[in-house]
Structures are given as structure tokens and as C-alpha cells.
C-alpha positions in Angstrom: -82.8 43.4 -94.7 -85.8 44.1 -96.9 -86.1 43.2 -100.5 -88.9 44.0 -102.9 -90.7 41.0 -104.3 -88.9 41.2 -107.6 -85.5 41.7 -106.0 -85.0 45.0 -107.8 -84.7 47.0 -104.7 -83.0 46.2 -101.4 -82.5 47.9 -98.0 -79.9 47.0 -95.4 -80.7 48.4 -91.9 -78.7 48.4 -88.7 -81.1 48.7 -85.7 -79.6 48.7 -82.3 -80.9 48.0 -78.8 -79.1 47.3 -75.5 -79.1 43.5 -75.1 -79.1 40.4 -77.3 -82.2 39.2 -75.4 -84.3 42.1 -76.8 -82.6 41.9 -80.2 -83.8 38.3 -80.6 -87.5 39.0 -79.7 -90.2 38.8 -82.4 -91.2 42.4 -81.5 -87.8 43.8 -82.2 -87.2 41.8 -85.4 -90.7 42.8 -86.7 -89.8 46.5 -86.0 -86.7 46.2 -88.0 -88.6 44.6 -90.9 -91.2 47.4 -90.8 -88.6 50.2 -90.7 -86.7 48.6 -93.6 -89.9 48.3 -95.6 -90.7 52.0 -94.9 -87.2 53.0 -96.0 -87.7 51.2 -99.3 -90.6 53.6 -100.0 -88.9 56.7 -98.8 -86.8 59.2 -100.7 -84.8 60.2 -97.5 -81.2 59.1 -97.1 -80.7 60.3 -93.5 -81.9 58.5 -90.3 -83.1 61.7 -88.7 -85.3 62.4 -91.7 -86.7 58.9 -91.7 -87.7 59.2 -88.1 -89.8 62.3 -88.8 -91.8 60.7 -91.7 -95.3 59.4 -91.4 -95.0 55.6 -91.0 -96.2 53.8 -94.2 -98.2 51.2 -92.2 -99.9 53.8 -90.0 -99.9 57.3 -91.3 -101.3 58.6 -87.9 -97.9 58.0 -86.4 -94.3 58.9 -87.4 -91.5 56.4 -87.6 -90.1 57.7 -84.3 -93.5 57.1 -82.6 -93.4 53.5 -83.7 -89.9 53.1 -82.2 -91.1 54.9 -79.0 -94.0 52.4 -78.7 -91.6 49.5 -79.1 -89.3 50.9 -76.5 -92.2 51.0 -74.1 -93.0 47.4 -74.8 -89.4 46.1 -74.5 -87.9 48.4 -71.9 -84.7 49.2 -73.8 -83.5 52.1 -76.0 -83.7 51.5 -79.7 -81.7 53.4 -82.3 -81.7 53.4 -86.1 -78.0 53.6 -86.6 -77.6 53.4 -90.4 -79.1 52.1 -93.6 -78.5 51.9 -97.3 -80.8 51.4 -100.2 -79.9 49.9 -103.6 -82.3 50.1 -106.6 -81.6 48.3 -109.8 -81.3 50.5 -112.9 -80.9 47.5 -115.3 -81.3 43.7 -115.3 -80.0 41.8 -112.3 -80.8 41.2 -108.6 -80.4 42.6 -105.1 -79.0 39.7 -103.1 -78.4 39.7 -99.3 -76.6 37.6 -96.8 -77.4 37.9 -93.1 -75.0 35.9 -90.9 -76.7 33.8 -88.2 -77.3 36.0 -85.2 -78.1 39.0 -87.5 -75.0 40.9 -86.4 -73.4 41.0 -89.8 -75.2 41.7 -93.1 -74.4 42.2 -96.8 -76.4 43.6 -99.6 -75.1 43.1 -103.2 -76.2 44.5 -106.5 -75.4 42.0 -109.3 -76.1 43.1 -112.8 -76.5 41.1 -116.1 -77.9 41.8 -119.6 -81.4 40.3 -119.4 -84.1 39.4 -116.8 -84.1 35.9 -118.2 -80.6 35.3 -116.9 -81.2 37.3 -113.7 -84.0 34.8 -112.8 -81.9 31.7 -113.2 -80.7 29.6 -110.2 -77.1 29.9 -111.4 -77.2 33.7 -111.3 -78.8 33.8 -107.8 -76.4 31.2 -106.5 -73.5 33.3 -107.8 -74.8 36.3 -106.0 -75.3 34.4 -102.7 -71.7 33.0 -102.9 -70.3 36.5 -103.5 -72.4 38.0 -100.7 -71.1 35.3 -98.2 -67.6 36.0 -99.4 -68.0 39.7 -98.8 -69.3 38.9 -95.3 -66.2 36.8 -94.6 -63.5 39.1 -96.1 -64.8 42.7 -95.7 -63.4 44.1 -99.0 -63.1 47.9 -99.3 -64.1 48.2 -102.9 -65.2 46.3 -106.0 -62.4 47.3 -108.3 -58.8 48.6 -107.9 -59.9 51.8 -109.5 -62.4 52.4 -106.7 -59.8 52.4 -103.9 -59.6 56.0 -102.7 -56.4 58.0 -103.1 -56.4 58.7 -99.4 -56.4 55.0 -98.5 -53.8 54.2 -101.1 -51.5 57.0 -100.1 -51.8 56.0 -96.4 -50.9 52.4 -97.3 -48.0 53.5 -99.5 -46.6 55.6 -96.6 -46.7 52.6 -94.3 -45.1 50.2 -96.8 -42.4 52.8 -97.7 -41.5 53.2 -94.1 -41.3 49.5 -93.6 -39.2 49.0 -96.7 -36.7 51.8 -95.7 -36.2 50.1 -92.3 -34.9 47.1 -94.2 -31.8 49.0 -95.3 -32.2 48.0 -99.0 -31.2 50.3 -101.8 -33.8 52.7 -103.3 -34.4 50.6 -106.5 -35.1 47.5 -104.3 -37.3 49.6 -102.0 -39.4 50.7 -104.9 -40.0 47.1 -106.0 -40.8 46.1 -102.4 -43.5 48.9 -102.1 -45.0 47.9 -105.5 -45.2 44.3 -104.4 -46.9 45.2 -101.1 -49.4 47.4 -102.9 -50.3 44.4 -105.2 -50.7 42.3 -102.1 -52.9 45.0 -100.5 -55.2 44.9 -103.6 -55.4 41.1 -103.5 -56.4 41.2 -99.9 -58.8 44.1 -99.9 -60.3 44.6 -103.4 -63.3 42.3 -104.1 -62.5 41.2 -107.7 -58.9 40.6 -106.8 -59.6 38.5 -103.6 -59.2 34.8 -103.5 -62.6 33.1 -103.3 -63.1 31.8 -99.8 -64.8 28.6 -101.0 -62.2 27.9 -103.6 -58.7 29.4 -103.1 -57.6 28.3 -106.6 -59.6 31.2 -108.1 -60.3 34.9 -107.5 -63.8 36.5 -107.5 -62.9 37.8 -110.9 -62.3 34.3 -112.1 -65.6 33.1 -110.5 -67.5 35.8 -112.4 -65.7 35.0 -115.7 -66.7 31.3 -115.3 -70.3 32.1 -114.7 -70.3 34.6 -117.6 -69.2 31.8 -120.0 -71.9 29.5 -118.7 -74.8 32.0 -118.8 -73.6 33.8 -122.0 -74.1 37.3 -120.6 -71.9 40.0 -119.0 -72.1 39.9 -115.2 -71.1 43.0 -113.2 -70.9 43.7 -109.5 -72.4 47.2 -109.4 -71.9 47.7 -105.7 -72.3 46.3 -102.2 -72.6 47.3 -98.5 -71.4 45.3 -95.5 -72.6 46.2 -92.0 -71.4 44.7 -88.8 -72.8 45.6 -85.4 -70.5 47.9 -83.5 -68.5 49.2 -86.5 -68.0 52.9 -86.9 
């Protein structure tokens, strides 16, 4: 993960090698930091394009050359698998959570109304707690409205088939499917999820509480969650 000094821009990068031994070396970790910093300055969104760019720390080499040099030092193949870059368009912070071992990472864009609130400890702590929650629960979207029709229809088909197998009448089946869709939202949509640190409230409730304390609107603008080995 790379974050600009003012936390207005953040990059989450998955960099792969062949063994945990190499992944934990200072040389590999430094390479990841340098590539993430390069991505923060680039306008490219594709890994292949990034590899062909002049490296920001040494314009005599391309990014792929820096990786090749490191492969020579460490003796293992190294691949830039994926990355994402978030840049604030308003007040707020880019907040990250990297799980111990660096095999799971989250980047979160949390917005508010003013920089004065964005710079408070309360706002930063809220962002950290939500990032850790995302790491633990792997939500598929921020809001119910963001769930794709394709995903929703697939789930409805599964639930409908299960309900039909129960032998219940159609009106009861319809209610059963509606109930299971609501449960699906609660389990998979970030704002609807039960907060892992306090099951008595949802993430939506957590944000509402902090909004009342800080006196400004707080919005989760987006997030990404990467886990090594995921497709």
C-alpha cells in the first residue's frame, strides 16, 4: 500500500513471487513500495502499461527492468498481479488496513465535508475500524443499490429453487425468497453488515453515530479488498 503524505491519494498493489521467504525480504518489500509509489504518479490503469513506463526513481530504466533486476537478486519470478488507485475529489481520507503477513489488504475512501474533520483522530479511527471490518467480512458493495443485477438475479434463482423444494405454496415461497434476499444484503452489503467489533450495530449505525459526534456528513465513497490468490 502507498499513500500520499496528505492521505488524499492511495494505491493498493498485489505483487506476487514464488515463496513466502522471498515475499518477506526487505528487497521484495521495498520493490513493492517503489512500484506502488510509481503507480501513484502514473495515469495508466493496466499492469502491462505500467511495466513499460520509465521508472520514476530512475528514468534510465523501465518498471519491468527494475523487476527483472530484483528477480536476479532474489532468484524468483515476480509479477505485478493487480492494483487500484483512489484519489480524493473532496474532503476525507484514504485509509488502509494491511493484515499481518501482508496477504490481505484494504483501501478505503472515506469522505466528509471539511478537512478539519478529516484530520481528527475520531475520523481516522472510524476509517481504520471500517477497513478492518472490510478485511474480515469481504463485502461485495457499499450500498444495496450497488449490487449488480447479475449477482442479484443469480442469488434469487438459487433462493427460489431452494424455496420450491420446500413444497410451500407460491405466496409463502415469495415471502421466503424476499426474506433470504434481505439476509443476503445483511451479510454482503457493507452498510447493512453487522459491525464485527460490536454486533449490536451495523456499519450504517456506526457511521450515523460518528456523524452526530463530528457534526458532518460521512460517506464511504468506495473500497477495494485484495487477498493473495483471489481471482
